[in-house]
C-alpha positions in Angstrom: 39.1 -58.3 1.5 42.4 -58.2 2.3 42.7 -53.9 2.3 46.5 -54.6 -0.1 44.0 -56.5 -2.7 41.0 -54.2 -2.4 43.1 -51.5 -2.9 45.0 -52.4 -6.0 40.5 -51.9 -7.4 40.6 -48.9 -9.1 37.1 -47.8 -10.5 38.7 -47.3 -14.0 39.6 -51.1 -13.3 36.1 -51.9 -12.3 34.5 -49.5 -15.1 36.9 -51.3 -17.9 36.1 -54.6 -17.1 32.3 -53.6 -17.0 32.7 -52.0 -20.3 33.3 -55.6 -21.6 29.7 -56.4 -21.1 28.0 -53.3 -22.1 27.7 -51.7 -18.8 25.4 -48.5 -18.8 25.0 -46.4 -15.5 26.2 -46.6 -12.0 28.1 -50.0 -10.6 27.2 -50.6 -8.0 30.0 -52.9 -5.3 27.0 -55.8 -3.8 29.7 -57.7 -1.8 34.1 -57.9 -1.3 34.4 -60.7 0.6 37.2 -62.9 -1.4 35.6 -61.7 -4.9 34.3 -58.0 -6.0 31.0 -58.5 -6.4 29.4 -55.5 -8.8 25.8 -55.3 -10.2 25.4 -53.1 -13.1 22.3 -52.5 -16.6 22.9 -53.7 -19.8 20.4 -53.4 -22.4 18.2 -53.0 -20.2 18.9 -56.1 -18.1 20.3 -56.2 -14.5 23.9 -57.9 -15.1 26.6 -59.3 -12.0 30.0 -59.0 -12.4 32.6 -60.8 -10.4 36.1 -60.0 -10.5 38.3 -61.7 -8.4 42.1 -61.3 -7.6 44.5 -64.1 -9.3 46.2 -64.8 -5.8 42.9 -66.7 -5.0 42.4 -68.5 -7.9 44.0 -69.1 -11.4 42.3 -67.8 -15.2 42.2 -71.9 -15.0 40.1 -72.5 -11.9 37.9 -68.8 -13.3 37.3 -69.2 -16.9 34.8 -72.1 -18.2 36.3 -74.5 -20.4 33.4 -73.1 -23.0 34.9 -70.0 -23.2 38.4 -70.8 -24.0 
């Protein structure tokens, strides 16, 4: 991941994104190549959170049609 993009992703942003999925406990960075991939627990299940900078993909490319 480009350092200029990586520096924009602050821990509070990750926490806010994970909180949208009822995250509990630690959010662990698993990968950061073209996305930031995190793991966390929600309601005792493992969840994966993937964050992508908008310079890589538009919202329409990321959000499935069934969400909109």
